[in-house]
N, CA, C and O atoms as CSV, one atom per row, in Angstrom:
chain,resi,resn,atom,element,x,y,z
A,1,UNK,N,N,93.478,99.782,124.626
A,1,UNK,CA,C,93.031,99.464,123.245
A,1,UNK,C,C,94.284,99.124,122.451
A,1,UNK,O,O,95.201,99.940,122.367
A,2,UNK,N,N,94.335,97.913,121.861
A,2,UNK,CA,C,95.507,97.542,121.055
A,2,UNK,C,C,95.569,98.423,119.746
A,2,UNK,O,O,94.559,98.878,119.209
A,3,UNK,N,N,96.768,98.605,119.318
A,3,UNK,CA,C,96.978,99.394,118.100
A,3,UNK,C,C,96.908,98.479,116.883
A,3,UNK,O,O,97.286,97.308,116.938
A,4,UNK,N,N,96.418,99.040,115.791
A,4,UNK,CA,C,96.422,98.272,114.566
A,4,UNK,C,C,97.696,98.420,113.800
A,4,UNK,O,O,97.891,97.715,112.809
A,5,UNK,N,N,98.593,99.317,114.212
A,5,UNK,CA,C,99.855,99.542,113.594
A,5,UNK,C,C,101.065,99.156,114.444
A,5,UNK,O,O,102.010,98.547,113.944
A,6,UNK,N,N,101.032,99.513,115.733
A,6,UNK,CA,C,102.212,99.277,116.652
A,6,UNK,C,C,101.853,98.058,117.468
A,6,UNK,O,O,100.841,98.002,118.167
A,7,UNK,N,N,102.786,97.031,117.335
A,7,UNK,CA,C,102.610,95.814,118.093
A,7,UNK,C,C,103.119,96.022,119.517
A,7,UNK,O,O,102.463,95.659,120.493
A,8,UNK,N,N,104.340,96.633,119.605
A,8,UNK,CA,C,104.930,96.881,120.966
A,8,UNK,C,C,106.023,97.930,120.737
A,8,UNK,O,O,106.480,98.201,119.627
A,9,UNK,N,N,106.406,98.505,121.917
A,9,UNK,CA,C,107.514,99.427,121.892
A,9,UNK,C,C,108.172,99.472,123.250
A,9,UNK,O,O,107.588,99.084,124.261
A,10,UNK,N,N,109.443,99.971,123.253
A,10,UNK,CA,C,110.171,100.006,124.465
A,10,UNK,C,C,111.100,101.251,124.363
A,10,UNK,O,O,111.379,101.760,123.277
A,11,UNK,N,N,111.560,101.710,125.551
A,11,UNK,CA,C,112.378,102.968,125.634
A,11,UNK,C,C,113.487,102.800,126.556
A,11,UNK,O,O,113.307,102.245,127.639
A,12,UNK,N,N,114.707,103.275,126.174
A,12,UNK,CA,C,115.867,103.301,127.035
A,12,UNK,C,C,116.133,104.700,127.419
A,12,UNK,O,O,116.580,105.484,126.583
A,13,UNK,N,N,115.881,105.067,128.655
A,13,UNK,CA,C,116.070,106.444,129.118
A,13,UNK,C,C,117.493,106.941,129.009
A,13,UNK,O,O,117.716,108.132,128.793
A,14,UNK,N,N,118.454,106.060,129.154
A,14,UNK,CA,C,119.908,106.465,129.162
A,14,UNK,C,C,120.289,106.839,127.740
A,14,UNK,O,O,120.949,107.860,127.547
A,15,UNK,N,N,119.913,106.078,126.758
A,15,UNK,CA,C,120.352,106.330,125.347
A,15,UNK,C,C,119.299,107.143,124.642
A,15,UNK,O,O,119.570,107.631,123.544
A,16,UNK,N,N,118.120,107.324,125.192
A,16,UNK,CA,C,116.972,107.940,124.524
A,16,UNK,C,C,116.559,107.249,123.186
A,16,UNK,O,O,116.219,107.898,122.197
A,17,UNK,N,N,116.611,105.927,123.224
A,17,UNK,CA,C,116.255,105.127,122.029
A,17,UNK,C,C,114.835,104.596,122.246
A,17,UNK,O,O,114.492,104.041,123.290
A,18,UNK,N,N,114.073,104.789,121.251
A,18,UNK,CA,C,112.682,104.257,121.184
A,18,UNK,C,C,112.661,103.122,120.192
A,18,UNK,O,O,112.933,103.364,119.016
A,19,UNK,N,N,112.356,101.896,120.584
A,19,UNK,CA,C,112.308,100.782,119.696
A,19,UNK,C,C,110.851,100.421,119.473
A,19,UNK,O,O,110.123,100.180,120.436
A,20,UNK,N,N,110.410,100.378,118.223
A,20,UNK,CA,C,109.010,100.100,117.894
A,20,UNK,C,C,108.947,98.892,116.997
A,20,UNK,O,O,109.628,98.828,115.974
A,21,UNK,N,N,108.127,97.929,117.382
A,21,UNK,CA,C,107.840,96.788,116.551
A,21,UNK,C,C,106.427,96.935,116.052
A,21,UNK,O,O,105.461,97.018,116.811
A,22,UNK,N,N,106.353,96.962,114.715
A,22,UNK,CA,C,105.033,97.196,114.064
A,22,UNK,C,C,104.319,95.814,113.852
A,22,UNK,O,O,104.972,94.771,113.876
A,23,UNK,N,N,103.008,95.830,113.650
A,23,UNK,CA,C,102.311,94.613,113.488
A,23,UNK,C,C,102.771,93.796,112.245
A,23,UNK,O,O,102.501,92.599,112.145
A,24,UNK,N,N,103.467,94.470,111.310
A,24,UNK,CA,C,103.972,93.833,110.117
A,24,UNK,C,C,105.236,93.016,110.417
A,24,UNK,O,O,105.731,92.268,109.574
A,25,UNK,N,N,105.764,93.192,111.705
A,25,UNK,CA,C,106.951,92.480,112.071
A,25,UNK,C,C,108.216,93.397,111.963
A,25,UNK,O,O,109.257,93.082,112.539
A,26,UNK,N,N,108.114,94.464,111.263
A,26,UNK,CA,C,109.262,95.329,111.078
A,26,UNK,C,C,109.583,96.072,112.388
A,26,UNK,O,O,108.684,96.490,113.117
A,27,UNK,N,N,110.909,96.225,112.669
A,27,UNK,CA,C,111.350,96.842,113.897
A,27,UNK,C,C,112.203,98.021,113.543
A,27,UNK,O,O,113.122,97.912,112.731
A,28,UNK,N,N,111.896,99.193,114.169
A,28,UNK,CA,C,112.668,100.375,113.966
A,28,UNK,C,C,113.128,100.921,115.297
A,28,UNK,O,O,112.425,100.825,116.302
A,29,UNK,N,N,114.347,101.509,115.292
A,29,UNK,CA,C,114.872,102.089,116.509
A,29,UNK,C,C,115.011,103.593,116.256
A,29,UNK,O,O,115.752,103.975,115.351
A,30,UNK,N,N,114.370,104.416,116.971
A,30,UNK,CA,C,114.383,105.884,116.808
A,30,UNK,C,C,115.416,106.518,117.867
A,30,UNK,O,O,115.381,106.177,119.050
A,31,UNK,N,N,116.287,107.409,117.403
A,31,UNK,CA,C,117.334,107.955,118.218
A,31,UNK,C,C,116.993,109.295,118.727
A,31,UNK,O,O,116.264,110.063,118.098
A,32,UNK,N,N,117.542,109.586,119.915
A,32,UNK,CA,C,117.391,110.898,120.569
A,32,UNK,C,C,115.916,111.329,120.772
A,32,UNK,O,O,115.557,112.479,120.519
A,33,UNK,N,N,115.109,110.417,121.217
A,33,UNK,CA,C,113.661,110.646,121.475
A,33,UNK,C,C,113.534,110.999,122.907
A,33,UNK,O,O,113.826,110.177,123.776
A,34,UNK,N,N,113.070,112.305,123.216
A,34,UNK,CA,C,112.899,112.638,124.600
A,34,UNK,C,C,111.892,111.782,125.352
A,34,UNK,O,O,110.918,111.279,124.792
A,35,UNK,N,N,112.172,111.634,126.664
A,35,UNK,CA,C,111.291,110.794,127.514
A,35,UNK,C,C,109.818,111.224,127.362
A,35,UNK,O,O,108.929,110.376,127.301
A,36,UNK,N,N,109.563,112.561,127.301
A,36,UNK,CA,C,108.241,113.079,127.216
A,36,UNK,C,C,107.464,112.543,126.014
A,36,UNK,O,O,106.264,112.285,126.097
A,37,UNK,N,N,108.175,112.382,124.897
A,37,UNK,CA,C,107.518,111.808,123.669
A,37,UNK,C,C,107.165,110.354,123.915
A,37,UNK,O,O,106.052,109.926,123.609
A,38,UNK,N,N,108.092,109.593,124.458
A,38,UNK,CA,C,107.850,108.180,124.776
A,38,UNK,C,C,106.644,108.085,125.719
A,38,UNK,O,O,105.698,107.343,125.452
A,39,UNK,N,N,106.684,108.839,126.817
A,39,UNK,CA,C,105.596,108.760,127.810
A,39,UNK,C,C,104.260,109.142,127.173
A,39,UNK,O,O,103.260,108.469,127.420
A,40,UNK,N,N,104.215,110.175,126.380
A,40,UNK,CA,C,102.997,110.565,125.694
A,40,UNK,C,C,102.455,109.441,124.764
A,40,UNK,O,O,101.244,109.229,124.699
A,41,UNK,N,N,103.339,108.738,124.059
A,41,UNK,CA,C,102.965,107.658,123.239
A,41,UNK,C,C,102.364,106.503,124.076
A,41,UNK,O,O,101.352,105.882,123.749
A,42,UNK,N,N,103.099,106.283,125.196
A,42,UNK,CA,C,102.671,105.188,126.132
A,42,UNK,C,C,101.315,105.391,126.639
A,42,UNK,O,O,100.546,104.435,126.749
A,43,UNK,N,N,100.951,106.680,126.981
A,43,UNK,CA,C,99.622,106.922,127.545
A,43,UNK,C,C,98.580,107.318,126.452
A,43,UNK,O,O,97.419,107.578,126.770
A,44,UNK,N,N,99.006,107.360,125.181
A,44,UNK,CA,C,98.039,107.661,124.102
A,44,UNK,C,C,97.089,106.497,123.856
A,44,UNK,O,O,97.455,105.325,123.949
A,45,UNK,N,N,95.886,106.863,123.546
A,45,UNK,CA,C,94.864,105.830,123.238
A,45,UNK,C,C,95.004,105.326,121.797
A,45,UNK,O,O,94.450,104.288,121.437
A,46,UNK,N,N,95.768,106.092,120.963
A,46,UNK,CA,C,95.837,105.656,119.614
A,46,UNK,C,C,97.377,105.764,119.229
A,46,UNK,O,O,97.842,106.796,118.746
A,47,UNK,N,N,98.116,104.652,119.471
A,47,UNK,CA,C,99.533,104.614,119.330
A,47,UNK,C,C,99.976,104.936,117.856
A,47,UNK,O,O,100.903,105.710,117.617
A,48,UNK,N,N,99.292,104.329,116.942
A,48,UNK,CA,C,99.650,104.596,115.514
A,48,UNK,C,C,99.470,106.050,115.089
A,48,UNK,O,O,100.302,106.595,114.363
A,49,UNK,N,N,98.425,106.655,115.523
A,49,UNK,CA,C,98.189,108.068,115.179
A,49,UNK,C,C,99.268,108.922,115.859
A,49,UNK,O,O,99.837,109.828,115.250
A,50,UNK,N,N,99.534,108.611,117.134
A,50,UNK,CA,C,100.556,109.423,117.845
A,50,UNK,C,C,101.877,109.232,117.163
A,50,UNK,O,O,102.600,110.206,116.953
A,51,UNK,N,N,102.224,108.017,116.807
A,51,UNK,CA,C,103.476,107.764,116.068
A,51,UNK,C,C,103.553,108.638,114.768
A,51,UNK,O,O,104.564,109.292,114.512
A,52,UNK,N,N,102.505,108.624,113.999
A,52,UNK,CA,C,102.485,109.283,112.769
A,52,UNK,C,C,102.596,110.860,112.933
A,52,UNK,O,O,103.193,111.546,112.103
A,53,UNK,N,N,102.019,111.354,113.989
A,53,UNK,CA,C,101.997,112.813,114.236
A,53,UNK,C,C,103.221,113.360,114.919
A,53,UNK,O,O,103.608,114.509,114.706
A,54,UNK,N,N,103.845,112.507,115.767
A,54,UNK,CA,C,104.891,113.055,116.618
A,54,UNK,C,C,106.259,112.377,116.473
A,54,UNK,O,O,107.240,112.903,116.998
A,55,UNK,N,N,106.365,111.259,115.801
A,55,UNK,CA,C,107.644,110.558,115.746
A,55,UNK,C,C,108.089,110.360,114.255
A,55,UNK,O,O,109.210,110.703,113.880
A,56,UNK,N,N,107.219,109.827,113.475
A,56,UNK,CA,C,107.638,109.531,112.079
A,56,UNK,C,C,108.089,110.753,111.332
A,56,UNK,O,O,107.380,111.756,111.257
A,57,UNK,N,N,109.258,110.658,110.788
A,57,UNK,CA,C,109.848,111.818,110.061
A,57,UNK,C,C,110.525,112.845,110.899
A,57,UNK,O,O,111.121,113.773,110.354
A,58,UNK,N,N,110.467,112.730,112.205
A,58,UNK,CA,C,111.018,113.764,113.127
A,58,UNK,C,C,112.297,113.257,113.813
A,58,UNK,O,O,113.050,114.086,114.325
A,59,UNK,N,N,112.592,111.924,113.854
A,59,UNK,CA,C,113.711,111.495,114.508
A,59,UNK,C,C,114.527,110.548,113.551
A,59,UNK,O,O,113.968,109.844,112.710
A,60,UNK,N,N,115.831,110.580,113.730
A,60,UNK,CA,C,116.698,109.697,113.009
A,60,UNK,C,C,116.316,108.246,113.407
A,60,UNK,O,O,116.011,108.019,114.577
A,61,UNK,N,N,116.320,107.298,112.521
A,61,UNK,CA,C,115.993,105.905,112.835
A,61,UNK,C,C,116.899,104.982,112.111
A,61,UNK,O,O,117.604,105.325,111.162
A,62,UNK,N,N,116.836,103.767,112.625
A,62,UNK,CA,C,117.547,102.628,112.021
A,62,UNK,C,C,116.516,101.455,111.925
A,62,UNK,O,O,115.818,101.144,112.890
A,63,UNK,N,N,116.455,100.854,110.782
A,63,UNK,CA,C,115.657,99.672,110.630
A,63,UNK,C,C,116.385,98.429,111.038
A,63,UNK,O,O,117.464,98.155,110.514
A,64,UNK,N,N,115.840,97.663,111.953
A,64,UNK,CA,C,116.458,96.481,112.495
A,64,UNK,C,C,115.822,95.246,111.802
A,64,UNK,O,O,114.833,95.357,111.078
A,65,UNK,N,N,116.435,94.071,112.057
A,65,UNK,CA,C,115.880,92.844,111.524
A,65,UNK,C,C,114.517,92.640,112.135
A,65,UNK,O,O,114.220,93.155,113.213
A,66,UNK,N,N,113.670,91.867,111.424
A,66,UNK,CA,C,112.324,91.554,112.006
A,66,UNK,C,C,112.424,90.908,113.329
A,66,UNK,O,O,113.392,90.204,113.617
A,67,UNK,N,N,111.424,91.136,114.159
A,67,UNK,CA,C,111.410,90.522,115.489
A,67,UNK,C,C,111.389,89.060,115.529
A,67,UNK,O,O,111.377,88.472,116.610
């Protein structure tokens, strides 16, 4: 089921960086995100809800240029 908030996301296991592109076109990179959090988001049926409950406000982030 596509998310109404998250357009796409990717994860780098070496750096533990989670990069999320939102449907608005905004791109954020979250730092020091454990693999388990990424994997749980990947398998979640509601990506936006998972993001709000488990990532937003919990990890340092950097706003990148729009995709």
